C-alpha positions, 0 to 999 in steps of 0.5 A: 168929796174931799176929806172935810166934806165927807166928814161933814156929811157923815157927821151930819147924818149921825147927828140927825140920827142921834137927835131922832134916837134921843127924841124916841128915848125921851118919849119912851120914858113917858109911858114906861114910867107909868108902868115901872114908877120912879122906883122902877127907874131906879131898878132900870138904872141899876141894871144899866149900870151893870151892863154899861161897863161891859158894853163900853169895853166891847163897844168902845174898844173894838169898833174904834180900833176896827174903824181906825185900821180900816181907814188906815188900810183904805188910805193905803189902797190895801183892799185885801187887808181891809176885807180880812179885818172885816172877817176877823172882826166878825169872828172876834166880836162874836166870842167877845160878846158871848164872853161879856154876856156870860160875865154879866150873868155871873156878876148880876146876883152879887152886884144886886145883892151885895153892892147896890143892895137892891136884890129886886133889880136882878130880874132887869139885869138878867133880861138885858144881858143878851143885848150885850152879845147882839150889840157887840156883834153889831159893833163889828159891822158899824166899826167896819163901815165907819172906817170907810166913812159910811155912816148909813149903817150906824145911823139906821141901826141906831134908829132901828134899835131905838124904835124897837126899844120903844115898841117892845119895851112899852108893850112888854112892860105894860103886859107884865104890869097889867097881868100882875095888877089883874092878878092882885085885883082878883086874888090879892096875890102877885105871882101866887104870893100874898101881898098887902095893899100898900106893897103891891106896886113895890112887888110889881115894879121889879117884874115890869122893869125886867119886861122893859129890859127884855124889850131892850134885848129884842131891839138890839137883836133887830139892830143886828139883823139890819146890819147883817142884811145890809152887809149881805146886800153890800157884799164885796168881791171875795178876795183871799186874805189872812184873817188870823193875821187881821185878828191879831192886828186888831187885837194888838191895836185894840188892846190899849183901847180896851184897857182904857175902856176897861178902866173907864168902865170900872170907874163908871161902875164904881161911880154909880155904885158910890152914889148908891152906897153914899145914898144908903148912908144918908139919913132917910129923913134928909132924903125925904125932906129934900124931895118933900114936895115931890114925895107928896105925889107918891108913896115911898117907904124909907127903905126905898128912898135911896132907890127913889133918889137913883130914879130921880138921877136916872131921869136927870141923866136922860137930859145930861146924856142927851147932848154928849150922846148927840155930839159923840157922832162928831167923835165917831166920824173924827176917828177915820178922818183924823187917822187918814190925815195923820197917816198922810202926815198932812199936818196942815189938813190935820190942824184944820180938821181938828179945829173944825171938829173942836169948834162944832163940838163946842158950839153944839154942846154949848147950845144944847146945854143952853136949851136944856137949862132954859127948857128943863121945867117945861120938858120934864112937865111935858114928859112926866106930868101925867104919868109921874108928876113927882119927877118934874119937881124932884129932877128939874133943879138937878137937870138945870145944874147938869145943863151947865156941865154938858160941854165938859162931857162932850169935849172929853169924849171928843179928845179921847176919840182924837187920841185913839185915832192917832194910835195913842190910846194907852196914853189915855189910861192914866187920865181915866184912872185920875178922873175915876178916882176924883168922881168916886171920892167926891161922890162919897164925900159930897153926897154922904154929907147929906146937904148936897145929895145928888148935887154932889154928883154933878160937881164930882162929874164936872171936875172929873171930866174936865180933868179927862178933857184937858189931859187928853187934849194935851196928849193929842197936841203933843203927839200931832204938833197941831195948832189949836185955836182955843179962842174960837173953839172954846172961849167964845162959845162958853162966853156966848153961852154965859151971856144967854143964860144971864139974859134968861135969868135976869129978864122975865122972858117966860112972862111973854110966852105961851101958856101952853107947855108945848108951844112954850117949849118951842118958843124957848128953843127958837129964842135960845137958838137965835140968841146963841147963833147970831153972835156965832155968825157975827164973831165969824165962828160960823158962816153960810159958805161952809154950810152950802159947800159941804152940804151940796153934792158938788164933788171936790177934788 
C-alpha cells in the first residue's frame, strides 16, 4: 500500500480500538460510581490529576520521539539503527518509568494535603502509582511499532488495558465497598474505627476508590504483558548495533518533546489545581444552590461540596475527552507518515497528507461534538440513572457546553503531533506556556466569582486550546511551506455542525422519537450522522472512492 493507504488503514484500526476503549470506559463508570459515589469520583479525579502530568511527560515525549526516529531510519533502510533504537528505548523507558513512579509517590502526600486539600485521596494516588511504570515501559513497544506504521500492538494493548481496568477496577472496588459496609453493619466501625451513621459512606469511599485505582494498575500490567509477548513473537533477526548511541540520539531528539510535555503537564496540573482552589474559595451556599436539584438525591456536607463539584466535572470530562481521545489516533498515525514525507522532501505528498489528516480530524471531531450535544441527557441518564441519579441532573448542561468545544481539543492535539513529526517540538513550548497561563488565570477569575462555576472552566479551556491550535498550525505551515485548504478542512465542517445544532434546537425532533432511552439514543445518533454526513458528501469533503480505495487490500505502487 502507498503511504496514504497505510495511514488510512492504521488510523482506522486505532479509531476502532479507540471507540471500543471509550465504550468500555463509559460502561465502566456505571457500576464504579455506585461503589465510590460522586464524591469518590472527585477523589478518583484528584489521583488522576497527579499521575497524568508525569504520564504525559513519559508517554507523550519518548514514544513520539521513538516513533519519529524509527520512521526516519526505516525510510533510509537503516535496519541496524532501527533495532538499536528499540533496544535503547526499552532500557531507557524502564528507568524513566521507575523514576516517574518514585516521584509520584514522593509528591502524593503534599499534593493531597496541601494543594487540593483532600487528604483522603492519597490512597487512590498511591494505588495508581505503579501504573506509571508499566505504561512507560509499554510505551517503548508502542512507539517502536507505531514508527513502523504497525498499529496492531497499540490497538490491542489499549483494549487489553481497558478491559482489565473494567474487570479488576469493579471487582476490587466492590470487594472493598462490600467488606467495609459489612463491617459497619455488624460493628458500627470502618477498619476498626467507630463511625457515625451519616458519615459512613464518606469514610468508605476513599478506600473503595483506591481499590478501583489498584485495578487500573493491574490493567496497565496486563497491557505491558501483551506487548512483551507480541515483541517476543515478532522478534527480528539479531544485528550488532550501538545501543548507547541510539539512547543518546533518542534522548537528544526527545528532550524538546519532553520539555514541551513537561510544560504542558505542569500547566495541566495547575489547571486542575486552580479549579479545586477556586471551588474551595466559593461560598458553599452558591455551589449547593447551583446543584440544588441534583443534591436532593444525595447527602453531601458543606465541606465536601467542592469535591462533589469536581466529581461532576470528572463525569463531564468523560464526554469532553471522548472525541479527542478517539481523534488522537489520527495524530499518532500522522507522526511516522508526515515524518517520512518530510524526510523525502516530497512537499506535494506532504501537503496532500496534511490536508487529509486535517480534514478527517475536523469531520470526526465536529460529528462527535454534535452527537454528544444532542445525546447528553439520554447518555447520562442511561449511564447513571440507577447508580447515581444526581449526576445526569448536575452534569448534562456542562456536557452540552463541552460538546461545542471538542474540535479545539482535537485540532490542537493534531497540530502538536504534526510539529513534533518534523522535528520542531521546541517551537511548541511557548504555546503550551501561553495556553496554560490563559487556562489557570481564567479558571481562578471565572470559577471563583461564583456565578459561572464549572462553566468558567469550559470557557477558559476553549480559549487556551484554541490559542494552542492556531500557534502550532502556524509553526507547521511556516516550517513545511505546505498549502492548507482551510475552507474544506475547517470552515465547512464547523458550518455544517452549527446548522445541525440549529435544527435540533429549533425543531422538536425528540417528540417523534422512542420513549425508551436506549432506542432514543440510537435514533438520535443515526439522525445526527445522516444530517451531518449528507452535506459532507454533497460539498465534496467526502467521497466513496476514497473509502473503497484505501480500505481495500489492493496494493498500490
